[in-house]
mmCIF file of the N, C-alpha and C atoms, coordinates in Angstrom:
data_MODEL
# 
_entry.id   MODEL 
# 
loop_
_atom_site.group_PDB 
_atom_site.id 
_atom_site.type_symbol 
_atom_site.label_atom_id 
_atom_site.label_alt_id 
_atom_site.label_comp_id 
_atom_site.label_asym_id 
_atom_site.label_entity_id 
_atom_site.label_seq_id 
_atom_site.pdbx_PDB_ins_code 
_atom_site.Cartn_x 
_atom_site.Cartn_y 
_atom_site.Cartn_z 
_atom_site.occupancy 
_atom_site.B_iso_or_equiv 
_atom_site.pdbx_formal_charge 
_atom_site.auth_seq_id 
_atom_site.auth_comp_id 
_atom_site.auth_asym_id 
_atom_site.auth_atom_id 
_atom_site.pdbx_PDB_model_num 
ATOM 1   N N  . MET A 1 1  ? 93.453  47.680 94.431  1.00 0.00 ? 1  MET A N  1 
ATOM 2   C CA . MET A 1 1  ? 94.189  48.197 94.531  1.00 0.00 ? 1  MET A CA 1 
ATOM 3   C C  . MET A 1 1  ? 94.237  47.775 96.294  1.00 0.00 ? 1  MET A C  1 
ATOM 4   N N  . SER A 1 2  ? 94.147  45.972 96.166  1.00 0.00 ? 2  SER A N  1 
ATOM 5   C CA . SER A 1 2  ? 94.006  45.519 97.179  1.00 0.00 ? 2  SER A CA 1 
ATOM 6   C C  . SER A 1 2  ? 95.677  45.227 98.113  1.00 0.00 ? 2  SER A C  1 
ATOM 7   N N  . GLU A 1 3  ? 96.485  45.614 97.312  1.00 0.00 ? 3  GLU A N  1 
ATOM 8   C CA . GLU A 1 3  ? 97.820  45.250 97.774  1.00 0.00 ? 3  GLU A CA 1 
ATOM 9   C C  . GLU A 1 3  ? 99.113  46.502 98.348  1.00 0.00 ? 3  GLU A C  1 
ATOM 10  N N  . HIS A 1 4  ? 97.597  47.293 99.349  1.00 0.00 ? 4  HIS A N  1 
ATOM 11  C CA . HIS A 1 4  ? 98.595  48.358 99.634  1.00 0.00 ? 4  HIS A CA 1 
ATOM 12  C C  . HIS A 1 4  ? 98.493  48.323 100.913 1.00 0.00 ? 4  HIS A C  1 
ATOM 13  N N  . HIS A 1 5  ? 99.972  48.297 101.564 1.00 0.00 ? 5  HIS A N  1 
ATOM 14  C CA . HIS A 1 5  ? 100.078 47.817 102.777 1.00 0.00 ? 5  HIS A CA 1 
ATOM 15  C C  . HIS A 1 5  ? 100.599 48.864 103.780 1.00 0.00 ? 5  HIS A C  1 
ATOM 16  N N  . ASP A 1 6  ? 99.822  49.425 104.856 1.00 0.00 ? 6  ASP A N  1 
ATOM 17  C CA . ASP A 1 6  ? 100.586 50.769 105.650 1.00 0.00 ? 6  ASP A CA 1 
ATOM 18  C C  . ASP A 1 6  ? 101.352 50.212 106.555 1.00 0.00 ? 6  ASP A C  1 
ATOM 19  N N  . VAL A 1 7  ? 101.344 48.691 107.021 1.00 0.00 ? 7  VAL A N  1 
ATOM 20  C CA . VAL A 1 7  ? 102.336 48.600 108.144 1.00 0.00 ? 7  VAL A CA 1 
ATOM 21  C C  . VAL A 1 7  ? 103.231 48.269 107.717 1.00 0.00 ? 7  VAL A C  1 
ATOM 22  N N  . PRO A 1 8  ? 104.695 48.972 107.720 1.00 0.00 ? 8  PRO A N  1 
ATOM 23  C CA . PRO A 1 8  ? 106.139 48.039 107.317 1.00 0.00 ? 8  PRO A CA 1 
ATOM 24  C C  . PRO A 1 8  ? 106.702 47.048 108.242 1.00 0.00 ? 8  PRO A C  1 
ATOM 25  N N  . LYS A 1 9  ? 107.439 46.162 107.386 1.00 0.00 ? 9  LYS A N  1 
ATOM 26  C CA . LYS A 1 9  ? 107.533 44.897 108.167 1.00 0.00 ? 9  LYS A CA 1 
ATOM 27  C C  . LYS A 1 9  ? 108.972 45.504 109.421 1.00 0.00 ? 9  LYS A C  1 
ATOM 28  N N  . GLY A 1 10 ? 109.321 44.732 110.167 1.00 0.00 ? 10 GLY A N  1 
ATOM 29  C CA . GLY A 1 10 ? 110.276 45.006 111.593 1.00 0.00 ? 10 GLY A CA 1 
ATOM 30  C C  . GLY A 1 10 ? 110.244 46.681 111.756 1.00 0.00 ? 10 GLY A C  1 
ATOM 31  N N  . HIS A 1 11 ? 109.503 47.246 111.524 1.00 0.00 ? 11 HIS A N  1 
ATOM 32  C CA . HIS A 1 11 ? 109.020 48.944 112.252 1.00 0.00 ? 11 HIS A CA 1 
ATOM 33  C C  . HIS A 1 11 ? 108.650 48.476 113.750 1.00 0.00 ? 11 HIS A C  1 
ATOM 34  N N  . GLU A 1 12 ? 109.447 48.034 114.887 1.00 0.00 ? 12 GLU A N  1 
ATOM 35  C CA . GLU A 1 12 ? 109.403 47.869 116.221 1.00 0.00 ? 12 GLU A CA 1 
ATOM 36  C C  . GLU A 1 12 ? 110.301 48.942 116.716 1.00 0.00 ? 12 GLU A C  1 
ATOM 37  N N  . PRO A 1 13 ? 110.036 49.707 117.914 1.00 0.00 ? 13 PRO A N  1 
ATOM 38  C CA . PRO A 1 13 ? 111.354 50.103 118.328 1.00 0.00 ? 13 PRO A CA 1 
ATOM 39  C C  . PRO A 1 13 ? 112.593 49.573 119.148 1.00 0.00 ? 13 PRO A C  1 
ATOM 40  N N  . HIS A 1 14 ? 113.137 50.034 119.235 1.00 0.00 ? 14 HIS A N  1 
ATOM 41  C CA . HIS A 1 14 ? 114.768 49.077 119.873 1.00 0.00 ? 14 HIS A CA 1 
ATOM 42  C C  . HIS A 1 14 ? 114.765 49.135 121.361 1.00 0.00 ? 14 HIS A C  1 
ATOM 43  N N  . ALA A 1 15 ? 114.214 48.725 122.092 1.00 0.00 ? 15 ALA A N  1 
ATOM 44  C CA . ALA A 1 15 ? 114.139 48.724 123.107 1.00 0.00 ? 15 ALA A CA 1 
ATOM 45  C C  . ALA A 1 15 ? 115.318 47.756 123.711 1.00 0.00 ? 15 ALA A C  1 
ATOM 46  N N  . ILE A 1 16 ? 115.356 46.504 123.180 1.00 0.00 ? 16 ILE A N  1 
ATOM 47  C CA . ILE A 1 16 ? 116.499 46.026 123.860 1.00 0.00 ? 16 ILE A CA 1 
ATOM 48  C C  . ILE A 1 16 ? 118.190 46.371 123.286 1.00 0.00 ? 16 ILE A C  1 
ATOM 49  N N  . HIS A 1 17 ? 117.659 47.239 122.352 1.00 0.00 ? 17 HIS A N  1 
ATOM 50  C CA . HIS A 1 17 ? 119.184 47.785 122.031 1.00 0.00 ? 17 HIS A CA 1 
ATOM 51  C C  . HIS A 1 17 ? 119.501 48.801 123.421 1.00 0.00 ? 17 HIS A C  1 
ATOM 52  N N  . GLU A 1 18 ? 118.189 49.338 123.471 1.00 0.00 ? 18 GLU A N  1 
ATOM 53  C CA . GLU A 1 18 ? 118.656 50.425 124.293 1.00 0.00 ? 18 GLU A CA 1 
ATOM 54  C C  . GLU A 1 18 ? 118.471 49.909 125.995 1.00 0.00 ? 18 GLU A C  1 
ATOM 55  N N  . GLU A 1 19 ? 118.191 49.357 125.958 1.00 0.00 ? 19 GLU A N  1 
ATOM 56  C CA . GLU A 1 19 ? 118.741 48.371 127.584 1.00 0.00 ? 19 GLU A CA 1 
ATOM 57  C C  . GLU A 1 19 ? 119.750 47.647 127.912 1.00 0.00 ? 19 GLU A C  1 
ATOM 58  N N  . HIS A 1 20 ? 120.471 47.694 126.546 1.00 0.00 ? 20 HIS A N  1 
ATOM 59  C CA . HIS A 1 20 ? 121.674 47.111 126.519 1.00 0.00 ? 20 HIS A CA 1 
ATOM 60  C C  . HIS A 1 20 ? 122.835 48.095 127.249 1.00 0.00 ? 20 HIS A C  1 
ATOM 61  N N  . SER A 1 21 ? 122.520 49.015 126.477 1.00 0.00 ? 21 SER A N  1 
ATOM 62  C CA . SER A 1 21 ? 123.624 50.674 127.168 1.00 0.00 ? 21 SER A CA 1 
ATOM 63  C C  . SER A 1 21 ? 123.619 51.021 128.231 1.00 0.00 ? 21 SER A C  1 
ATOM 64  N N  . LYS A 1 22 ? 122.046 50.502 129.188 1.00 0.00 ? 22 LYS A N  1 
ATOM 65  C CA . LYS A 1 22 ? 121.874 51.454 129.999 1.00 0.00 ? 22 LYS A CA 1 
ATOM 66  C C  . LYS A 1 22 ? 122.441 50.221 131.433 1.00 0.00 ? 22 LYS A C  1 
ATOM 67  N N  . GLY A 1 23 ? 122.859 49.053 131.217 1.00 0.00 ? 23 GLY A N  1 
ATOM 68  C CA . GLY A 1 23 ? 122.554 47.929 132.453 1.00 0.00 ? 23 GLY A CA 1 
ATOM 69  C C  . GLY A 1 23 ? 121.879 46.349 131.193 1.00 0.00 ? 23 GLY A C  1 
ATOM 70  N N  . PRO A 1 24 ? 122.419 45.644 132.252 1.00 0.00 ? 24 PRO A N  1 
ATOM 71  C CA . PRO A 1 24 ? 122.167 44.039 132.435 1.00 0.00 ? 24 PRO A CA 1 
ATOM 72  C C  . PRO A 1 24 ? 121.186 43.810 131.205 1.00 0.00 ? 24 PRO A C  1 
ATOM 73  N N  . HIS A 1 25 ? 121.434 42.717 130.642 1.00 0.00 ? 25 HIS A N  1 
ATOM 74  C CA . HIS A 1 25 ? 120.189 41.846 129.962 1.00 0.00 ? 25 HIS A CA 1 
ATOM 75  C C  . HIS A 1 25 ? 119.264 41.926 130.670 1.00 0.00 ? 25 HIS A C  1 
ATOM 76  N N  . ASP A 1 26 ? 119.386 41.003 132.068 1.00 0.00 ? 26 ASP A N  1 
ATOM 77  C CA . ASP A 1 26 ? 118.279 40.870 133.566 1.00 0.00 ? 26 ASP A CA 1 
ATOM 78  C C  . ASP A 1 26 ? 119.456 40.828 134.115 1.00 0.00 ? 26 ASP A C  1 
ATOM 79  N N  . PRO A 1 27 ? 118.333 41.659 135.513 1.00 0.00 ? 27 PRO A N  1 
ATOM 80  C CA . PRO A 1 27 ? 119.887 42.519 136.418 1.00 0.00 ? 27 PRO A CA 1 
ATOM 81  C C  . PRO A 1 27 ? 119.150 41.223 137.320 1.00 0.00 ? 27 PRO A C  1 
ATOM 82  N N  . LYS A 1 28 ? 118.576 39.803 137.095 1.00 0.00 ? 28 LYS A N  1 
ATOM 83  C CA . LYS A 1 28 ? 119.092 38.751 138.497 1.00 0.00 ? 28 LYS A CA 1 
ATOM 84  C C  . LYS A 1 28 ? 119.989 37.822 137.652 1.00 0.00 ? 28 LYS A C  1 
ATOM 85  N N  . GLU A 1 29 ? 120.019 37.470 136.342 1.00 0.00 ? 29 GLU A N  1 
ATOM 86  C CA . GLU A 1 29 ? 121.059 36.523 135.726 1.00 0.00 ? 29 GLU A CA 1 
ATOM 87  C C  . GLU A 1 29 ? 121.663 37.538 134.992 1.00 0.00 ? 29 GLU A C  1 
ATOM 88  N N  . ILE A 1 30 ? 122.720 36.651 135.151 1.00 0.00 ? 30 ILE A N  1 
ATOM 89  C CA . ILE A 1 30 ? 124.355 36.496 133.885 1.00 0.00 ? 30 ILE A CA 1 
ATOM 90  C C  . ILE A 1 30 ? 124.171 35.842 132.888 1.00 0.00 ? 30 ILE A C  1 
ATOM 91  N N  . ASN A 1 31 ? 124.571 36.497 131.988 1.00 0.00 ? 31 ASN A N  1 
ATOM 92  C CA . ASN A 1 31 ? 124.451 35.807 130.667 1.00 0.00 ? 31 ASN A CA 1 
ATOM 93  C C  . ASN A 1 31 ? 125.541 35.536 130.148 1.00 0.00 ? 31 ASN A C  1 
ATOM 94  N N  . PRO A 1 32 ? 126.496 34.312 130.167 1.00 0.00 ? 32 PRO A N  1 
ATOM 95  C CA . PRO A 1 32 ? 127.779 34.538 129.850 1.00 0.00 ? 32 PRO A CA 1 
ATOM 96  C C  . PRO A 1 32 ? 128.291 34.570 128.507 1.00 0.00 ? 32 PRO A C  1 
ATOM 97  N N  . LYS A 1 33 ? 126.768 34.676 127.918 1.00 0.00 ? 33 LYS A N  1 
ATOM 98  C CA . LYS A 1 33 ? 127.054 34.338 125.890 1.00 0.00 ? 33 LYS A CA 1 
ATOM 99  C C  . LYS A 1 33 ? 126.949 36.063 125.830 1.00 0.00 ? 33 LYS A C  1 
ATOM 100 N N  . MET A 1 34 ? 126.708 36.668 126.628 1.00 0.00 ? 34 MET A N  1 
ATOM 101 C CA . MET A 1 34 ? 126.478 37.835 125.555 1.00 0.00 ? 34 MET A CA 1 
ATOM 102 C C  . MET A 1 34 ? 127.097 38.567 126.504 1.00 0.00 ? 34 MET A C  1 
ATOM 103 N N  . ALA A 1 35 ? 128.225 39.435 125.382 1.00 0.00 ? 35 ALA A N  1 
ATOM 104 C CA . ALA A 1 35 ? 129.235 40.159 125.806 1.00 0.00 ? 35 ALA A CA 1 
ATOM 105 C C  . ALA A 1 35 ? 129.327 41.243 126.885 1.00 0.00 ? 35 ALA A C  1 
ATOM 106 N N  . SER A 1 36 ? 127.857 41.961 126.255 1.00 0.00 ? 36 SER A N  1 
ATOM 107 C CA . SER A 1 36 ? 127.403 43.288 127.566 1.00 0.00 ? 36 SER A CA 1 
ATOM 108 C C  . SER A 1 36 ? 127.535 42.418 128.501 1.00 0.00 ? 36 SER A C  1 
ATOM 109 N N  . ASP A 1 37 ? 126.361 41.890 128.676 1.00 0.00 ? 37 ASP A N  1 
ATOM 110 C CA . ASP A 1 37 ? 126.543 41.231 130.234 1.00 0.00 ? 37 ASP A CA 1 
ATOM 111 C C  . ASP A 1 37 ? 127.663 41.039 130.774 1.00 0.00 ? 37 ASP A C  1 
ATOM 112 N N  . VAL A 1 38 ? 128.643 40.297 129.978 1.00 0.00 ? 38 VAL A N  1 
ATOM 113 C CA . VAL A 1 38 ? 130.272 40.203 131.121 1.00 0.00 ? 38 VAL A CA 1 
ATOM 114 C C  . VAL A 1 38 ? 130.682 41.254 130.979 1.00 0.00 ? 38 VAL A C  1 
ATOM 115 N N  . ALA A 1 39 ? 130.425 42.180 130.410 1.00 0.00 ? 39 ALA A N  1 
ATOM 116 C CA . ALA A 1 39 ? 131.182 43.485 130.546 1.00 0.00 ? 39 ALA A CA 1 
ATOM 117 C C  . ALA A 1 39 ? 130.426 44.400 131.577 1.00 0.00 ? 39 ALA A C  1 
ATOM 118 N N  . TYR A 1 40 ? 129.901 44.434 131.432 1.00 0.00 ? 40 TYR A N  1 
ATOM 119 C CA . TYR A 1 40 ? 129.144 45.023 132.559 1.00 0.00 ? 40 TYR A CA 1 
ATOM 120 C C  . TYR A 1 40 ? 128.945 44.215 134.117 1.00 0.00 ? 40 TYR A C  1 
ATOM 121 N N  . TRP A 1 41 ? 128.701 42.962 133.877 1.00 0.00 ? 41 TRP A N  1 
ATOM 122 C CA . TRP A 1 41 ? 128.826 43.010 135.330 1.00 0.00 ? 41 TRP A CA 1 
ATOM 123 C C  . TRP A 1 41 ? 130.599 42.774 136.017 1.00 0.00 ? 41 TRP A C  1 
ATOM 124 N N  . SER A 1 42 ? 131.329 42.261 135.472 1.00 0.00 ? 42 SER A N  1 
ATOM 125 C CA . SER A 1 42 ? 133.047 42.473 135.001 1.00 0.00 ? 42 SER A CA 1 
ATOM 126 C C  . SER A 1 42 ? 133.225 43.671 136.237 1.00 0.00 ? 42 SER A C  1 
ATOM 127 N N  . LYS A 1 43 ? 132.776 44.872 135.798 1.00 0.00 ? 43 LYS A N  1 
ATOM 128 C CA . LYS A 1 43 ? 132.815 46.267 136.284 1.00 0.00 ? 43 LYS A CA 1 
ATOM 129 C C  . LYS A 1 43 ? 131.757 46.208 136.803 1.00 0.00 ? 43 LYS A C  1 
ATOM 130 N N  . GLU A 1 44 ? 131.081 46.035 137.206 1.00 0.00 ? 44 GLU A N  1 
ATOM 131 C CA . GLU A 1 44 ? 130.001 45.977 138.473 1.00 0.00 ? 44 GLU A CA 1 
ATOM 132 C C  . GLU A 1 44 ? 131.223 45.396 139.585 1.00 0.00 ? 44 GLU A C  1 
ATOM 133 N N  . PHE A 1 45 ? 131.313 44.302 139.277 1.00 0.00 ? 45 PHE A N  1 
ATOM 134 C CA . PHE A 1 45 ? 132.427 43.466 140.643 1.00 0.00 ? 45 PHE A CA 1 
ATOM 135 C C  . PHE A 1 45 ? 133.534 43.723 141.047 1.00 0.00 ? 45 PHE A C  1 
ATOM 136 N N  . GLY A 1 46 ? 133.851 44.480 139.552 1.00 0.00 ? 46 GLY A N  1 
ATOM 137 C CA . GLY A 1 46 ? 135.397 45.229 140.137 1.00 0.00 ? 46 GLY A CA 1 
ATOM 138 C C  . GLY A 1 46 ? 136.664 43.328 139.519 1.00 0.00 ? 46 GLY A C  1 
ATOM 139 N N  . VAL A 1 47 ? 136.381 42.283 138.365 1.00 0.00 ? 47 VAL A N  1 
ATOM 140 C CA . VAL A 1 47 ? 136.939 41.584 137.840 1.00 0.00 ? 47 VAL A CA 1 
ATOM 141 C C  . VAL A 1 47 ? 136.739 41.898 136.572 1.00 0.00 ? 47 VAL A C  1 
ATOM 142 N N  . THR A 1 48 ? 137.921 40.395 136.069 1.00 0.00 ? 48 THR A N  1 
ATOM 143 C CA . THR A 1 48 ? 137.895 40.403 134.799 1.00 0.00 ? 48 THR A CA 1 
ATOM 144 C C  . THR A 1 48 ? 137.047 39.508 134.066 1.00 0.00 ? 48 THR A C  1 
ATOM 145 N N  . GLY A 1 49 ? 136.946 39.448 133.079 1.00 0.00 ? 49 GLY A N  1 
ATOM 146 C CA . GLY A 1 49 ? 136.104 38.614 132.650 1.00 0.00 ? 49 GLY A CA 1 
ATOM 147 C C  . GLY A 1 49 ? 136.300 37.313 132.300 1.00 0.00 ? 49 GLY A C  1 
ATOM 148 N N  . ASP A 1 50 ? 137.032 36.772 132.814 1.00 0.00 ? 50 ASP A N  1 
ATOM 149 C CA . ASP A 1 50 ? 138.256 35.474 133.071 1.00 0.00 ? 50 ASP A CA 1 
ATOM 150 C C  . ASP A 1 50 ? 137.434 35.318 134.500 1.00 0.00 ? 50 ASP A C  1 
ATOM 151 N N  . GLN A 1 51 ? 137.345 36.406 135.365 1.00 0.00 ? 51 GLN A N  1 
ATOM 152 C CA . GLN A 1 51 ? 137.159 35.697 136.823 1.00 0.00 ? 51 GLN A CA 1 
ATOM 153 C C  . GLN A 1 51 ? 135.977 35.331 136.844 1.00 0.00 ? 51 GLN A C  1 
ATOM 154 N N  . LEU A 1 52 ? 134.712 36.398 136.607 1.00 0.00 ? 52 LEU A N  1 
ATOM 155 C CA . LEU A 1 52 ? 133.586 36.651 136.406 1.00 0.00 ? 52 LEU A CA 1 
ATOM 156 C C  . LEU A 1 52 ? 133.303 35.272 135.738 1.00 0.00 ? 52 LEU A C  1 
ATOM 157 N N  . HIS A 1 53 ? 133.819 34.386 134.391 1.00 0.00 ? 53 HIS A N  1 
ATOM 158 C CA . HIS A 1 53 ? 132.897 33.477 133.943 1.00 0.00 ? 53 HIS A CA 1 
ATOM 159 C C  . HIS A 1 53 ? 133.690 32.314 135.064 1.00 0.00 ? 53 HIS A C  1 
ATOM 160 N N  . GLU A 1 54 ? 134.546 32.208 135.620 1.00 0.00 ? 54 GLU A N  1 
ATOM 161 C CA . GLU A 1 54 ? 135.060 31.430 136.126 1.00 0.00 ? 54 GLU A CA 1 
ATOM 162 C C  . GLU A 1 54 ? 134.162 31.041 137.377 1.00 0.00 ? 54 GLU A C  1 
ATOM 163 N N  . ALA A 1 55 ? 133.146 32.338 138.398 1.00 0.00 ? 55 ALA A N  1 
ATOM 164 C CA . ALA A 1 55 ? 132.668 32.226 139.039 1.00 0.00 ? 55 ALA A CA 1 
ATOM 165 C C  . ALA A 1 55 ? 131.254 31.681 138.800 1.00 0.00 ? 55 ALA A C  1 
ATOM 166 N N  . ILE A 1 56 ? 130.951 31.940 137.348 1.00 0.00 ? 56 ILE A N  1 
ATOM 167 C CA . ILE A 1 56 ? 129.805 31.452 136.722 1.00 0.00 ? 56 ILE A CA 1 
ATOM 168 C C  . ILE A 1 56 ? 129.966 30.124 136.765 1.00 0.00 ? 56 ILE A C  1 
ATOM 169 N N  . ARG A 1 57 ? 130.594 29.780 136.321 1.00 0.00 ? 57 ARG A N  1 
ATOM 170 C CA . ARG A 1 57 ? 131.190 27.948 136.508 1.00 0.00 ? 57 ARG A CA 1 
ATOM 171 C C  . ARG A 1 57 ? 130.958 27.492 137.822 1.00 0.00 ? 57 ARG A C  1 
ATOM 172 N N  . SER A 1 58 ? 131.299 27.721 138.239 1.00 0.00 ? 58 SER A N  1 
ATOM 173 C CA . SER A 1 58 ? 131.230 27.467 139.797 1.00 0.00 ? 58 SER A CA 1 
ATOM 174 C C  . SER A 1 58 ? 129.938 27.495 140.618 1.00 0.00 ? 58 SER A C  1 
ATOM 175 N N  . HIS A 1 59 ? 129.208 28.293 140.198 1.00 0.00 ? 59 HIS A N  1 
ATOM 176 C CA . HIS A 1 59 ? 128.295 28.760 141.065 1.00 0.00 ? 59 HIS A CA 1 
ATOM 177 C C  . HIS A 1 59 ? 126.626 28.999 140.602 1.00 0.00 ? 59 HIS A C  1 
ATOM 178 N N  . GLY A 1 60 ? 126.811 29.481 138.612 1.00 0.00 ? 60 GLY A N  1 
ATOM 179 C CA . GLY A 1 60 ? 125.830 29.078 138.374 1.00 0.00 ? 60 GLY A CA 1 
ATOM 180 C C  . GLY A 1 60 ? 125.714 31.216 137.746 1.00 0.00 ? 60 GLY A C  1 
ATOM 181 N N  . THR A 1 61 ? 124.651 31.296 137.485 1.00 0.00 ? 61 THR A N  1 
ATOM 182 C CA . THR A 1 61 ? 124.354 32.770 136.484 1.00 0.00 ? 61 THR A CA 1 
ATOM 183 C C  . THR A 1 61 ? 123.507 33.502 137.117 1.00 0.00 ? 61 THR A C  1 
ATOM 184 N N  . HIS A 1 62 ? 123.138 33.331 138.787 1.00 0.00 ? 62 HIS A N  1 
ATOM 185 C CA . HIS A 1 62 ? 122.236 34.486 139.513 1.00 0.00 ? 62 HIS A CA 1 
ATOM 186 C C  . HIS A 1 62 ? 123.017 35.078 139.969 1.00 0.00 ? 62 HIS A C  1 
ATOM 187 N N  . VAL A 1 63 ? 122.830 36.309 140.222 1.00 0.00 ? 63 VAL A N  1 
ATOM 188 C CA . VAL A 1 63 ? 124.050 37.112 140.591 1.00 0.00 ? 63 VAL A CA 1 
ATOM 189 C C  . VAL A 1 63 ? 124.003 37.577 141.763 1.00 0.00 ? 63 VAL A C  1 
ATOM 190 N N  . GLU A 1 64 ? 123.405 37.454 142.682 1.00 0.00 ? 64 GLU A N  1 
ATOM 191 C CA . GLU A 1 64 ? 123.237 37.234 144.092 1.00 0.00 ? 64 GLU A CA 1 
ATOM 192 C C  . GLU A 1 64 ? 124.727 36.028 144.563 1.00 0.00 ? 64 GLU A C  1 
ATOM 193 N N  . LYS A 1 65 ? 124.354 34.831 144.210 1.00 0.00 ? 65 LYS A N  1 
ATOM 194 C CA . LYS A 1 65 ? 125.055 33.903 143.872 1.00 0.00 ? 65 LYS A CA 1 
ATOM 195 C C  . LYS A 1 65 ? 126.746 34.173 143.236 1.00 0.00 ? 65 LYS A C  1 
ATOM 196 N N  . VAL A 1 66 ? 126.818 34.464 142.298 1.00 0.00 ? 66 VAL A N  1 
ATOM 197 C CA . VAL A 1 66 ? 127.726 35.188 141.525 1.00 0.00 ? 66 VAL A CA 1 
ATOM 198 C C  . VAL A 1 66 ? 128.553 36.242 142.706 1.00 0.00 ? 66 VAL A C  1 
ATOM 199 N N  . ARG A 1 67 ? 128.300 37.533 142.873 1.00 0.00 ? 67 ARG A N  1 
ATOM 200 C CA . ARG A 1 67 ? 128.334 38.166 143.665 1.00 0.00 ? 67 ARG A CA 1 
ATOM 201 C C  . ARG A 1 67 ? 129.059 37.970 145.116 1.00 0.00 ? 67 ARG A C  1 
ATOM 202 N N  . ALA A 1 68 ? 128.389 36.779 145.822 1.00 0.00 ? 68 ALA A N  1 
ATOM 203 C CA . ALA A 1 68 ? 128.632 36.166 146.921 1.00 0.00 ? 68 ALA A CA 1 
ATOM 204 C C  . ALA A 1 68 ? 129.987 35.531 146.981 1.00 0.00 ? 68 ALA A C  1 
ATOM 205 N N  . ALA A 1 69 ? 130.422 34.804 146.110 1.00 0.00 ? 69 ALA A N  1 
ATOM 206 C CA . ALA A 1 69 ? 130.692 33.560 145.650 1.00 0.00 ? 69 ALA A CA 1 
ATOM 207 C C  . ALA A 1 69 ? 132.509 34.920 145.025 1.00 0.00 ? 69 ALA A C  1 
ATOM 208 N N  . LEU A 1 70 ? 132.119 36.436 144.639 1.00 0.00 ? 70 LEU A N  1 
ATOM 209 C CA . LEU A 1 70 ? 133.519 36.796 144.291 1.00 0.00 ? 70 LEU A CA 1 
ATOM 210 C C  . LEU A 1 70 ? 133.590 37.200 145.550 1.00 0.00 ? 70 LEU A C  1 
ATOM 211 N N  . HIS A 1 71 ? 132.901 37.875 146.421 1.00 0.00 ? 71 HIS A N  1 
ATOM 212 C CA . HIS A 1 71 ? 133.335 38.608 147.296 1.00 0.00 ? 71 HIS A CA 1 
ATOM 213 C C  . HIS A 1 71 ? 133.766 37.179 148.353 1.00 0.00 ? 71 HIS A C  1 
ATOM 214 N N  . THR A 1 72 ? 133.080 36.491 148.258 1.00 0.00 ? 72 THR A N  1 
ATOM 215 C CA . THR A 1 72 ? 134.146 35.796 149.420 1.00 0.00 ? 72 THR A CA 1 
ATOM 216 C C  . THR A 1 72 ? 135.301 35.375 148.849 1.00 0.00 ? 72 THR A C  1 
ATOM 217 N N  . HIS A 1 73 ? 135.776 34.841 147.501 1.00 0.00 ? 73 HIS A N  1 
ATOM 218 C CA . HIS A 1 73 ? 137.166 35.198 147.078 1.00 0.00 ? 73 HIS A CA 1 
ATOM 219 C C  . HIS A 1 73 ? 138.299 36.187 147.090 1.00 0.00 ? 73 HIS A C  1 
ATOM 220 N N  . LYS A 1 74 ? 137.075 37.464 146.851 1.00 0.00 ? 74 LYS A N  1 
ATOM 221 C CA . LYS A 1 74 ? 137.976 38.723 146.881 1.00 0.00 ? 74 LYS A CA 1 
ATOM 222 C C  . LYS A 1 74 ? 138.693 39.004 148.330 1.00 0.00 ? 74 LYS A C  1 
ATOM 223 N N  . SER A 1 75 ? 137.759 38.415 149.743 1.00 0.00 ? 75 SER A N  1 
ATOM 224 C CA . SER A 1 75 ? 138.528 38.554 151.082 1.00 0.00 ? 75 SER A CA 1 
ATOM 225 C C  . SER A 1 75 ? 139.274 37.510 151.132 1.00 0.00 ? 75 SER A C  1 
ATOM 226 N N  . ALA A 1 76 ? 139.056 36.081 150.642 1.00 0.00 ? 76 ALA A N  1 
ATOM 227 C CA . ALA A 1 76 ? 140.219 35.118 151.308 1.00 0.00 ? 76 ALA A CA 1 
ATOM 228 C C  . ALA A 1 76 ? 141.507 35.639 150.499 1.00 0.00 ? 76 ALA A C  1 
# 
């Protein structure tokens, strides 16, 4: 009876999944490949996904750089 296994495989809490419903994957970086990040930050900045992607292409994925770029762009 040495084949008795008490620990089921893959039985871990889904904290990452829960985190996605509350906010971004990383509060300091935007992952343009994650639809949840694009949706969250587009809504947060009041822009379309395309506008967000353009800002990321030009300024990188750091939230504050993208925020500054979009804020400047909206003011112009």
